[in-house]
KEMARLUM-663285 format. One line per 4 residues: number of its first residue (from 1); for each residue x, y, z of C-alpha. Coordinates in Angstrom, 3 decimals. Example, Ala and Ser with C-alpha at 12.3 -4.5 7.8 and 13.67 -1.06 7.14 Angstrom:
<atoms>
1> 12.300 -4.500 7.800 | 13.670 -1.060 7.140
</atoms>
This chain:
<atoms>
1> 2.542 -28.646 -37.854 | -0.971 -28.682 -36.466 | -1.373 -28.160 -32.753 | -4.523 -29.450 -31.127
5> -5.590 -27.799 -27.890 | -7.475 -30.204 -25.725 | -10.274 -28.817 -23.592 | -9.812 -29.170 -19.858
9> -11.591 -32.168 -18.418 | -14.173 -31.956 -15.671 | -11.795 -33.848 -13.379 | -9.005 -31.285 -13.720
13> -11.503 -28.443 -13.327 | -12.913 -29.951 -10.145 | -9.431 -30.567 -8.744 | -8.172 -27.054 -9.427
17> -11.406 -25.439 -8.222 | -11.382 -27.514 -5.055 | -7.745 -26.624 -4.368 | -8.495 -22.942 -4.908
21> -11.540 -22.952 -2.636 | -9.653 -24.905 0.049 | -6.740 -22.467 -0.044 | -8.997 -19.403 0.115
25> -10.978 -20.951 2.975 | -7.922 -21.814 5.072 | -5.915 -18.673 4.375 | -8.642 -16.014 4.126
29> -12.194 -17.010 5.046 | -11.548 -18.981 8.248 | -9.202 -16.373 9.826 | -11.626 -13.564 9.003
33> -14.561 -15.492 10.428 | -12.566 -16.144 13.582 | -11.799 -12.447 13.811 | -15.455 -11.471 13.523
37> -16.638 -14.182 15.935 | -14.109 -13.108 18.559 | -15.180 -9.502 18.162 | -18.829 -10.516 18.472
41> -18.072 -11.774 21.988 | -17.754 -8.192 23.239 | -20.889 -7.032 21.380 | -21.639 -3.724 19.738
45> -21.546 -1.932 23.071 | -18.130 -3.318 23.882 | -16.829 -2.422 20.441 | -18.172 1.096 20.821
49> -16.538 1.388 24.249 | -13.192 0.317 22.816 | -13.110 3.298 20.488 | -14.180 5.674 23.222
53> -10.628 5.476 24.545 | -8.737 8.634 23.625 | -5.564 6.645 22.974 | -7.253 4.411 20.397
57> -9.019 7.328 18.704 | -5.732 9.168 18.224 | -4.041 6.025 16.918 | -6.917 5.505 14.462
61> -6.673 9.041 13.116 | -2.888 8.848 12.911 | -2.839 5.500 11.094 | -5.277 6.532 8.378
65> -3.821 10.043 8.046 | -0.233 8.951 7.521 | -1.467 6.059 5.359 | -3.370 8.441 3.095
69> -0.510 10.931 2.860 | 2.022 8.214 2.062 | -0.315 6.758 -0.590 | -0.588 10.149 -2.327
73> 3.191 10.542 -2.241 | 3.588 7.050 -3.658 | 1.152 7.932 -6.440 | 3.522 10.608 -7.751
77> 6.786 8.949 -6.734 | 5.814 5.549 -8.135 | 4.678 7.033 -11.442 | 7.925 9.006 -11.696
81> 10.010 5.870 -11.116 | 7.999 3.882 -13.657 | 8.230 6.671 -16.234 | 12.005 6.982 -15.895
85> 12.566 3.222 -16.039 | 10.440 2.810 -19.174 | 11.156 5.961 -21.164 | 14.894 6.513 -20.613
89> 18.068 4.508 -21.142 | 20.917 5.343 -18.769 | 23.755 3.585 -16.936 | 22.527 1.720 -13.874
93> 18.945 1.469 -15.125 | 18.725 -2.275 -14.531 | 20.205 -1.866 -11.056 | 17.579 0.736 -10.122
97> 14.873 -1.467 -11.598 | 16.054 -4.293 -9.336 | 16.265 -2.064 -6.264 | 12.608 -1.091 -6.691
101> 11.699 -4.539 -5.349 | 13.940 -4.150 -2.292 | 11.059 -3.228 0.058 | 9.364 -6.494 -0.968
105> 12.356 -8.654 -0.067 | 13.854 -6.715 2.843 | 12.530 -7.773 6.270 | 10.371 -4.968 7.602
109> 12.185 -4.913 10.952 | 15.499 -4.384 9.160 | 13.976 -1.567 7.125 | 12.602 0.044 10.287
113> 15.919 -0.095 12.120 | 17.773 1.273 9.079 | 15.344 4.164 8.627 | 15.383 4.995 12.336
117> 19.185 5.095 12.402 | 19.405 7.239 9.270 | 16.713 9.767 10.215 | 17.476 10.053 13.932
121> 19.150 13.243 15.121 | 22.541 11.502 15.016 | 21.882 9.802 11.671 | 23.229 10.720 8.255
125> 20.125 12.614 7.233 | 18.660 13.489 10.614 | 21.750 15.426 11.721 | 21.357 17.740 8.721
129> 18.006 18.906 10.122 | 19.016 18.874 13.798 | 20.525 22.428 13.740 | 17.111 23.709 12.598
133> 15.379 21.851 15.444 | 13.592 19.617 12.939 | 13.003 16.031 14.031 | 12.140 13.305 11.545
137> 12.494 10.053 13.446 | 9.959 9.464 16.243 | 7.492 11.850 14.601 | 4.613 11.368 12.121
141> 7.003 12.522 9.387 | 9.211 9.522 10.085 | 6.208 7.204 9.874 | 5.283 8.661 6.473
145> 8.825 8.087 5.201 | 8.682 4.439 6.306 | 5.290 3.939 4.642 | 6.462 5.555 1.418
149> 9.450 3.226 1.405 | 7.391 0.055 1.725 | 4.549 1.233 -0.538 | 6.024 2.768 -3.676
153> 6.952 -0.580 -5.361 | 3.225 -1.365 -5.614 | 2.674 1.699 -7.791 | 5.807 1.183 -9.874
157> 5.058 -2.452 -10.668 | 1.449 -1.785 -11.641 | 2.164 1.244 -13.844 | 5.379 0.026 -15.471
161> 3.819 -2.729 -17.664 | 1.130 -0.327 -18.904 | 3.731 2.221 -19.978 | 5.772 -0.495 -21.680
165> 2.750 -1.706 -23.681 | 1.580 1.778 -24.626 | 2.090 2.176 -28.403 | 4.483 5.010 -29.150
169> 2.645 5.595 -32.424 | -0.175 7.252 -30.458 | 2.174 9.884 -29.078 | 3.879 10.392 -32.439
173> 0.495 10.908 -34.081 | -0.464 13.462 -31.450 | 2.786 15.355 -32.012 | 2.225 15.310 -35.772
177> -1.243 16.782 -35.251 | 0.243 19.670 -33.294 | -0.380 18.566 -29.707 | 1.947 19.889 -27.033
181> 3.747 17.459 -24.680 | 1.305 18.336 -21.889 | -1.722 17.780 -24.143 | -0.283 14.452 -25.275
185> 0.219 13.358 -21.697 | -3.257 14.482 -20.607 | -5.166 13.093 -23.580 | -3.136 10.019 -24.564
189> -0.948 8.731 -21.740 | -2.815 9.615 -18.561 | -6.156 7.950 -19.486 | -4.309 4.689 -20.202
193> -2.209 4.778 -17.051 | -4.765 6.096 -14.575 | -6.590 2.813 -13.750 | -3.349 0.966 -12.948
197> -2.016 3.990 -11.094 | -5.127 4.063 -8.935 | -4.892 0.315 -8.295 | -1.256 0.551 -7.225
201> -2.018 3.487 -4.959 | -4.854 1.541 -3.354 | -2.569 -1.420 -2.658 | 0.076 0.905 -1.210
205> -2.541 2.454 1.066 | -3.798 -0.930 2.233 | -0.245 -2.021 2.995 | 0.404 1.213 4.897
209> -2.603 0.814 7.184 | -1.467 -2.577 8.462 | 2.287 -2.010 8.428 | 4.021 -2.768 11.701
213> 7.658 -3.856 11.380 | 9.095 -0.890 9.505 | 7.081 1.649 11.520 | 7.471 0.417 15.080
217> 11.119 1.513 15.319 | 11.003 4.891 13.593 | 7.717 5.963 15.192 | 8.925 5.860 18.789
221> 5.495 4.553 19.845 | 4.562 7.621 21.871 | 0.924 7.214 23.043 | -1.289 9.886 21.532
225> 1.475 11.137 19.217 | 3.182 8.436 17.151 | 1.385 5.277 18.261 | -0.228 3.348 15.398
229> -3.139 0.905 15.458 | -1.128 -2.267 14.690 | 1.002 -1.540 17.743 | -2.123 -1.135 19.873
233> -3.353 -4.514 18.669 | -0.107 -6.124 19.819 | -0.353 -4.280 23.146 | -3.896 -5.511 23.743
237> -2.861 -9.073 22.917 | 0.006 -8.883 25.386 | -2.496 -7.728 28.008 | -4.782 -10.684 27.151
241> -7.525 -8.313 25.990 | -8.323 -10.386 22.921 | -11.772 -8.898 22.400 | -10.419 -5.358 22.221
245> -7.543 -6.437 19.967 | -9.882 -8.120 17.488 | -12.290 -5.183 17.724 | -9.554 -2.784 16.617
249> -8.568 -5.199 13.849 | -12.151 -5.490 12.586 | -12.585 -1.718 12.413 | -9.293 -1.418 10.513
253> -10.432 -4.177 8.165 | -13.832 -2.625 7.491 | -12.454 0.874 6.924 | -9.667 -0.391 4.671
257> -12.125 -2.515 2.676 | -14.491 0.437 2.295 | -11.705 2.653 0.983 | -10.487 -0.066 -1.382
261> -14.066 -0.563 -2.595 | -14.369 3.140 -3.387 | -11.051 3.081 -5.226 | -12.125 0.081 -7.307
265> -15.497 1.703 -7.983 | -13.952 4.900 -9.319 | -11.381 2.874 -11.236 | -14.025 0.774 -13.015
269> -16.201 3.828 -13.626 | -13.287 5.698 -15.153 | -12.421 2.690 -17.334 | -16.018 2.390 -18.597
273> -16.103 6.081 -19.402 | -12.974 5.738 -21.527 | -14.368 2.731 -23.379
</atoms>
């Protein structure tokens, strides 16, 4: 049976391209332009004055610090989850594989309330540390836990398909040639997995920087201590200081984009070096 594949017509191409451009314009370009135009109303001097506030400076440092730490944790934790799910067969494997996507489907406010109740001093886990005068909830440590929870599925779901498609013959050949398990991982597995691992970590970091719902409850929102930038944006909006709110958002956007650009640059450079 001969199957003939018809080339796409110019009409269908124009329709799909127009739909794509319209969607990107409405959902991405127009909101971002509005954000920049609103920020432009306060000018460079006004934007500089916004970040002269000690409260905003501390929130900026806290947001990117806990975001970076949680992304590094997710790098190792996500890879570990993906490795176990792909390489081992055990009872409950499919259940765990399904639960990986729970942070995607669970409302962030529900996740925040659950984490705050568990890690508070009267919670199941928090009370274990209370005798040692160790607090988890309402501290930066609690924020990191919340960000790890919502970020690790990004790493798992980007690394897992690469591990599944990795030919096992490569590892078997390395073993036959006398390579140790560590040498096989470093020379065979890691170079194949690294680009996707870096991409998943970058997405987890980007999600962490803008996360609000799951963090607002467990952080305690203490100014200068556990207050994050997304919360400050909401506070400025409630105070009708729209210029300052958009100014904070623009700085977050630019810094996040710069970090993502660097990640993509190193990812592509590493991929070209392997090829």
